C-alpha positions in Angstrom: 163.5 149.5 154.4 161.1 152.1 155.0 157.5 150.8 155.0 156.1 153.2 157.0 152.8 154.5 156.8 151.9 152.0 154.0 149.3 149.5 153.5 150.4 146.1 152.6 149.0 142.8 152.3 150.8 139.4 153.7 151.4 138.8 150.2 153.6 141.7 149.7 155.5 140.9 153.0 156.6 137.6 152.1 157.5 138.9 148.3 159.7 141.3 150.1 161.1 138.7 152.3 162.1 136.9 149.0 164.2 139.7 147.9 166.5 139.5 151.0 166.6 136.6 151.1 170.6 135.5 152.0 172.6 132.7 150.7 172.1 131.3 153.7 168.1 130.9 152.8 167.0 133.6 155.9 165.8 137.1 155.0 168.0 139.7 155.9 166.3 143.3 156.4 169.0 145.3 158.0 166.7 147.9 158.8 163.1 147.9 158.4 160.4 150.0 159.7 156.8 149.6 159.7 156.0 152.4 161.9 152.1 153.0 161.7 151.8 150.9 158.7 148.4 148.8 157.8 149.2 144.7 157.4 146.2 142.4 155.8 147.0 139.4 157.4 149.7 137.8 159.1 153.2 139.4 159.7 155.8 136.6 159.5 159.1 137.4 160.7 160.5 134.6 161.7 164.1 133.5 161.3 164.6 137.1 159.8 167.8 139.1 160.5 167.6 142.9 161.7 171.1 144.4 162.2 169.7 148.3 162.8 166.5 149.0 165.2 163.0 147.2 164.1 160.6 149.9 164.1 156.4 148.3 164.4 155.6 152.2 166.4 151.7 152.3 165.9 151.8 149.6 163.5 148.1 147.8 162.8 148.0 143.9 161.9 145.0 141.7 161.5 146.3 139.0 162.0 149.1 137.6 164.1 152.9 138.6 164.3 155.1 136.2 164.7 159.1 137.0 165.5 160.0 133.1 166.3 164.0 132.6 165.8 164.9 136.4 164.9 167.8 137.8 165.4 167.5 141.5 166.5 170.9 143.2 166.9 169.5 146.4 167.6 165.9 145.8 169.8 162.5 146.4 168.7 160.2 149.5 169.4 156.3 147.9 168.8 155.1 150.4 171.1 151.4 151.1 170.6 150.8 147.9 167.9 147.4 146.6 167.3 148.0 142.3 166.4 144.2 140.9 167.8 145.4 137.3 167.5 148.9 137.8 169.4 152.4 138.5 169.7 154.8 135.6 169.2 158.7 136.3 169.7 160.1 132.5 170.4 163.6 131.9 170.2 164.4 135.7 169.6 167.9 137.4 170.1 167.0 140.8 170.6 170.0 143.0 171.4 168.5 146.5 172.0 165.4 145.7 174.0 161.9 145.1 173.3 159.5 147.3 173.6 155.5 146.5 172.9 154.4 149.5 175.5 150.6 151.1 174.8 150.1 147.8 172.4 146.2 146.4 172.3 147.0 142.8 171.1 143.8 140.1 170.8 145.1 136.7 172.0 148.4 136.3 172.8 151.9 137.4 173.8 154.4 135.2 174.3 157.7 135.7 174.5 159.9 132.3 175.2 163.5 131.4 175.7 164.7 134.8 174.3 167.5 136.7 175.0 166.7 140.5 175.4 170.0 142.3 175.8 168.1 145.7 176.8 165.1 146.4 178.0 161.8 144.6 178.1 158.6 147.0 178.1 155.2 146.0 178.0 153.9 148.5 180.2 150.5 149.9 179.2 149.8 146.8 177.2 146.2 145.4 177.0 145.9 141.9 176.5 142.6 139.7 175.8 144.6 136.6 175.9 147.4 136.2 178.0 150.9 136.9 178.3 153.4 133.7 178.4 156.9 134.7 179.2 159.2 131.7 180.0 162.5 130.9 179.9 163.7 134.5 179.0 167.3 136.1 180.0 166.7 140.0 180.6 169.7 142.1 180.9 168.0 145.5 181.0 165.1 147.2 183.1 162.0 145.2 182.7 158.6 147.8 182.6 155.6 145.7 182.7 153.3 147.7 184.6 149.8 148.9 184.1 149.4 146.0 181.9 145.4 144.9 181.5 145.3 140.7 180.8 142.4 138.9 180.7 144.0 136.0 181.0 147.4 134.4 182.6 150.2 136.5 183.1 153.8 133.7 183.5 156.9 134.7 183.7 158.6 131.6 185.2 162.0 130.1 184.4 163.6 133.3 183.6 166.1 135.6 184.8 165.8 139.9 185.0 169.2 141.3 185.9 167.9 144.7 186.1 164.9 146.0 188.2 161.5 145.0 187.6 158.3 146.5 187.8 154.5 145.0 187.8 152.6 147.5 189.5 149.1 148.0 189.2 148.8 145.5 186.5 145.7 143.3 186.2 144.8 139.7 185.6 140.9 139.2 184.8 140.4 136.2 185.1 143.5 134.6 185.4 146.7 133.4 187.3 150.1 135.3 188.1 152.9 133.2 187.6 156.7 133.6 188.6 157.6 130.7 189.7 161.6 129.5 188.9 162.6 132.8 188.1 165.6 135.0 190.1 165.2 139.1 189.9 168.8 140.7 190.9 167.3 144.1 191.3 164.1 145.8 192.8 161.3 144.5 192.0 158.1 146.2 192.6 154.1 144.9 192.5 152.7 147.8 193.6 149.2 148.1 193.3 148.9 144.7 191.0 145.4 142.7 191.2 145.4 138.9 190.4 142.0 137.3 190.4 143.1 133.6 191.1 146.4 132.5 192.1 149.7 134.1 192.9 152.4 131.2 192.3 155.8 131.7 193.5 157.4 128.4 193.9 161.2 128.5 194.1 161.3 132.6 192.9 164.5 134.0 193.9 164.5 138.1 194.8 167.7 139.3 195.6 166.6 142.9 196.7 163.6 144.2 198.6 160.2 143.3 197.0 157.0 145.2 197.6 153.5 144.5 197.5 152.0 147.7 198.4 148.4 148.0 198.0 148.5 144.7 196.3 145.0 143.1 195.8 145.6 138.8 196.0 141.8 136.9 195.5 143.3 133.6 195.2 146.0 130.7 196.7 150.2 131.7 197.1 151.1 128.9 196.1 155.5 127.4 196.4 157.9 129.0 198.5 159.8 132.1 197.8 163.1 133.4 198.6 163.8 136.8 199.8 167.3 138.0 200.7 166.0 141.4 201.6 162.2 142.3 202.8 159.2 141.9 200.8 156.4 144.7 201.5 153.0 143.8 201.8 151.5 146.6 203.1 147.7 147.9 202.4 147.2 144.8 200.7 144.6 143.2 201.0 144.1 138.8 201.1 140.3 138.0 199.5 140.7 134.5 200.1 142.4 132.0 202.7 145.9 132.1 201.8 148.7 129.9 202.7 152.0 132.0 202.4 155.6 130.5 202.3 158.5 132.6 202.2 162.2 132.8 203.1 163.3 136.3 204.3 164.8 138.7 206.1 161.8 140.9 207.0 158.0 141.1 206.0 155.5 144.0 206.6 152.2 143.5 206.4 151.1 147.6 208.1 148.0 147.9 207.2 147.1 144.7 205.2 143.9 142.9 205.3 143.2 139.5 205.7 139.6 138.6 205.0 139.3 135.8 205.5 142.3 134.0 207.4 145.6 133.1 206.9 148.7 130.7 207.4 152.0 132.4 207.5 154.9 130.1 207.2 158.3 131.8 207.2 162.1 131.4 208.0 164.1 134.0 209.1 162.0 137.1 209.1 160.9 139.7 210.9 157.3 140.5 210.5 155.5 143.8 210.9 151.4 143.6 211.3 151.1 147.5 212.5 147.1 147.8 211.7 146.3 144.8 210.0 143.0 143.4 209.7 142.6 139.7 210.7 139.5 139.1 210.2 139.5 135.7 209.6 141.9 133.0 211.9 145.5 134.0 211.5 148.5 131.8 212.6 152.4 132.9 212.1 154.5 130.6 212.1 158.0 129.9 212.7 158.8 127.0 209.4 160.4 123.8 210.5 161.6 123.3 207.1 164.8 123.3 205.9 164.9 125.9 202.9 168.5 124.7 202.0 166.3 121.7 200.2 164.8 124.0 197.9 167.2 127.1 197.9 170.4 125.2 198.3 172.3 127.2 195.9 171.4 130.0 197.6 171.5 129.4 200.8 174.6 128.5 200.7 176.1 131.4 199.7 178.6 132.8 202.4 177.5 136.3 202.0 174.2 135.8 202.8 174.0 136.9 206.4 170.0 136.6 207.8 171.1 136.4 211.0 169.1 133.8 213.1 167.1 131.2 211.9 163.5 131.9 213.9 160.9 134.3 213.0 160.7 137.7 214.9 157.5 139.7 215.3 157.8 143.5 215.9 154.6 145.5 216.1 150.9 144.3 216.2 149.7 148.1 217.0 146.1 148.9 216.1 145.7 144.9 215.6 142.1 142.9 217.0 144.7 139.8 218.1 141.2 137.9 218.7 142.3 135.6 215.8 146.0 135.7 215.9 147.6 132.7 216.7 151.8 132.6 217.2 153.8 129.6 216.7 157.1 129.4 218.2 157.8 133.0 217.1 160.4 135.2 218.9 158.3 138.5 220.7 161.7 140.0 222.2 161.1 142.9 219.6 157.3 143.1 220.0 155.3 146.4 220.6 151.9 145.5 222.1 151.0 149.2 222.3 147.0 149.8 220.4 146.5 145.8 220.1 143.2 144.6 221.5 142.0 142.1 222.8 145.5 141.3 223.5 144.0 138.2 226.4 142.5 136.2 223.3 145.7 136.3 221.5 147.4 132.3 221.5 150.9 131.6 222.2 151.8 127.9 221.2 154.8 126.4 221.1 157.8 127.9 222.1 157.2 131.8 222.3 160.3 133.8 223.8 159.9 137.2 225.4 163.2 139.7 226.8 164.6 139.1 230.3 166.0 141.3 232.6 169.6 141.7 232.6 172.4 141.0 235.6 174.2 144.2 236.6 176.3 145.3 239.3 176.0 148.6 241.3 179.5 149.6 242.1 181.4 146.7 242.5 178.3 145.0 244.1 176.6 141.8 242.1 172.9 142.8 241.3 170.4 140.4 240.0 167.3 141.3 238.4 164.1 139.3 238.9 163.8 136.7 235.8 161.1 136.8 234.2 159.6 137.9 230.6 160.1 141.6 229.8 157.8 143.3 226.9 159.6 146.1 224.7 157.4 148.9 226.2 159.2 148.1 229.9 162.8 147.6 228.2 162.3 150.6 226.4 161.1 152.3 229.9 163.6 151.4 232.1 166.5 152.5 229.6 165.7 155.9 229.6 168.3 158.5 231.1 166.1 159.5 233.7 167.0 156.4 236.0 170.1 155.7 237.8 172.9 154.6 235.4 172.9 151.3 237.4 169.4 150.8 237.1 169.2 151.3 233.5 172.6 149.5 232.4 171.8 146.3 230.5 167.9 147.3 229.1 169.9 148.0 225.8 169.2 151.6 224.0 166.5 154.1 225.0 164.6 155.0 221.8 165.1 158.2 220.0 162.0 160.0 221.8 160.5 159.6 225.4 157.1 160.4 223.9 157.4 157.1 221.9 157.9 154.8 225.1 154.4 153.8 226.8 153.1 155.3 229.8 153.3 152.8 232.8 149.2 152.4 233.2 149.5 151.1 229.8 151.6 148.5 230.5 150.5 147.2 233.0 147.5 146.8 231.0 149.3 144.7 228.5 150.5 142.5 231.3 147.6 141.9 232.6 146.2 141.1 229.7 148.5 138.8 228.3 148.1 137.3 231.8 144.7 136.6 231.3 145.5 134.6 228.3 147.7 132.4 229.9 145.6 131.7 233.1 142.8 130.9 230.3 145.4 128.5 228.6 145.8 127.5 232.2 149.3 128.0 231.6 150.0 129.3 235.7 153.6 129.5 236.0 153.7 131.2 231.9 150.7 133.8 233.6 153.0 134.5 236.8 155.8 136.1 234.6 153.0 138.8 233.4 151.8 139.0 236.8 155.0 140.5 237.8 155.1 142.7 235.1 151.9 144.4 236.1 152.3 144.8 239.7 155.7 146.0 238.7 154.1 148.8 236.8 151.5 149.5 239.4 154.1 150.0 242.3 156.3 152.5 240.0 153.0 154.2 238.6 152.1 154.7 242.3 153.8 158.6 243.9 156.2 157.8 247.4 153.3 160.0 249.4 150.6 157.3 248.6 150.2 154.0 251.3 149.4 151.9 248.4 153.3 152.7 247.1 154.6 151.4 250.1 152.2 148.8 250.3 153.8 147.7 247.2 156.8 148.3 247.9 157.1 145.3 250.5 154.8 143.3 248.9 157.9 142.9 245.7 160.8 143.4 248.8 159.7 140.6 251.0 158.3 138.0 248.3 158.7 139.2 244.7 154.8 140.0 245.3 154.4 136.3 246.4 155.8 134.9 243.5 159.5 134.3 244.7 160.4 131.5 247.3 163.9 132.5 247.3 163.2 136.0 248.3 160.5 135.3 251.2 162.4 131.9 252.4 165.6 134.2 252.9 163.3 136.8 254.9 162.2 133.7 256.9 165.7 132.9 257.8 167.0 136.4 258.2 164.1 136.9 260.4 164.8 134.1 262.6 168.2 134.4 262.8 168.0 138.3 264.3 164.7 136.9 266.5 167.2 134.3 268.0 170.0 136.8 268.8 167.0 138.8 270.3 166.2 136.4 272.1 169.5 135.3 273.2 170.6 138.7 274.4 167.6 139.9 275.7 164.1 137.8 275.4 165.8 135.1 277.6 165.4 135.5 281.9 169.0 135.2 283.9 167.9 131.6 285.2 164.6 129.4 285.8 162.4 131.5 288.2 161.5 129.8 291.3 158.2 128.9 293.1 157.8 130.0 297.0 155.2 129.0 299.1 153.9 131.7 301.9 151.2 131.2 304.3 150.0 131.2 307.8 149.1 128.7 310.2 146.6 129.2 312.8 146.9 128.8 316.2 143.7 126.3 316.7 145.5 123.9 314.2 142.7 124.5 311.6 143.1 124.6 307.3 146.5 125.9 306.1 146.1 128.3 303.0 149.6 128.8 301.0 150.0 131.1 298.3 152.5 129.9 295.7 154.1 133.1 293.6 156.7 133.1 291.0 159.3 135.0 291.0 159.4 137.6 288.0 162.2 136.8 285.2 165.3 139.1 285.6 167.6 140.7 282.6 170.5 138.7 281.8 173.6 139.2 283.1 176.9 138.0 282.2 177.5 136.0 279.5 174.2 135.5 277.3 175.6 133.8 274.2 175.9 130.0 275.4 174.6 127.1 273.9 172.0 126.6 276.2 170.3 129.9 276.1 170.7 129.2 272.1 168.7 126.1 272.1 165.8 127.8 274.5 166.2 131.0 271.6 165.9 128.7 268.4 162.9 127.1 270.8 161.2 130.0 271.2 161.6 131.2 267.7 160.4 127.9 265.5 157.3 127.8 267.6 156.7 131.2 266.5 156.7 130.0 263.0 154.0 128.3 263.2 151.9 130.5 265.8 152.7 128.2 268.5 153.9 129.6 272.0 157.2 127.8 272.8 156.1 127.9 276.9 159.4 129.5 278.2 159.6 132.1 280.7 160.4 135.4 279.0 161.4 138.9 279.6 159.6 141.3 279.0 161.3 142.2 276.3 161.6 138.5 275.2 157.5 138.9 275.6 157.2 141.4 272.9 159.5 139.4 270.6 158.0 136.6 270.7 154.7 138.5 269.5 156.0 140.4 266.6 157.8 136.9 265.5 154.4 134.8 265.9 153.0 137.5 263.6 155.8 138.4 260.9 157.5 135.2 260.2 154.6 132.6 259.6 153.5 135.2 257.3 156.8 135.0 255.3 156.8 131.4 255.5 152.9 131.7 254.1 154.4 134.0 250.8 157.6 131.2 250.4 154.3 128.2 250.3 152.1 130.6 247.8 155.6 131.0 245.3 156.8 127.5 245.7 152.6 126.5 244.5 152.4 129.2 241.7 155.8 127.5 240.4 154.3 124.6 240.4 151.8 124.6 239.3 150.0 123.1 236.4 146.8 123.8 234.8 144.0 120.9 234.9 
């Protein structure tokens, strides 16, 4: 039936419906074209049947378009229609897609409990009321972009089997609700603007989701599941938000949190490059069991989210003074370019990378155990280092220009150390101090005295932080001293005293002069138990700055002097390292 370009009244349309009513009492139009028609009053097509495509293109209706319970076997083209009092598709069966693109609808668009076996188009619509879509199933792509809606936008309890676009859709004074919906393909919220809350309670997104350049002015309610990733690049959060999500990856690059946020995530790797944190912001590894919410999704055998915690990848160009990290894995995090790292708060169980164990040839070689930032790991993995020294440090970056300089790494370690010291975490600060000194040592050329001093400080005591190294060198030094004393320092025998003098002939006062024999260098068997005991006595007294009082040869005297200088220093370094490991902030 072709009624295109006609001007009809509601009563005329009712008579047409009665004329095509079948034996079941339902109008059966077969084909209906109201292309650019003008209808005075309401269009009531409830429970009508259309076996071919329905054309409402450019139609103007002065009241309400009602297709409740209609059966549209080939879909409907309702683009660019005008319906001041709204459009209703309730319990409709739409075979070939629903197209309301470019329409101007005054009150409400309701698409509820419908099956749409084709595309769903609300692109470029202007709705003075609300868009209410619930319990719908869409098999084709959904183009719901560039909508301007004064009220709420609801797509809850729905299923979208193809890609879905919401980009640059705007609500002037309403919320955006996608709770309990399932999106099987790519979903784009790019540039979406929500005046009130974004509600995604129990929403499931099977593919990548983007909120690039979105503007969210309200809260984010509920917990959503993202099998792949979610992109909030360059988005703005104008109110304090609490975001709960289970996702593989989350990107906040260039995002702006104008009033702070609490970000509760699970299974996610998070990137915050260039984010603006204008208020207190917390990134938390959420401990809640998400299987209570998404059990049927998380139990799928093909799900491979990997780790259950949260990994932060990058805080470059971020002012971290407002950032708190709780139970976050910082193994892969790059800090280069971040501001105020000394004010970054680390709570709970936070982890960094650690040096590997390896071999130089067949000799076991162990690096000092400590916390290592990703920048240092990349630097040590560079090909310009000897192969044994870069073994176990992972793959180098694609370009050496991506590796931060040693001065930058030293500054990062220094700021992280200060932050731990301010938090009264002395043992935690020690690891960052070790990294700072490592970068300082490697940053000096061998031609400078400072490099040699730092090299000795590192070798003897691990910058005053490795007690085992200092005590080890102390024991080695004492053993060498004992051996040298036994071999060269102790005289052949005990020195004997001799008295000599002159007796006056007149029987007067007798004066004696007592001399002591000079110690003789040992000969014969020098390594006896008696000589070992004397050498050990000399060495132990040297450790505590005491003189043993033993008679020594000239070589032994110099050995004792060297021992009394070096061994107490090693003892002091070992005690200092033990204190640093055991100390707790008051």
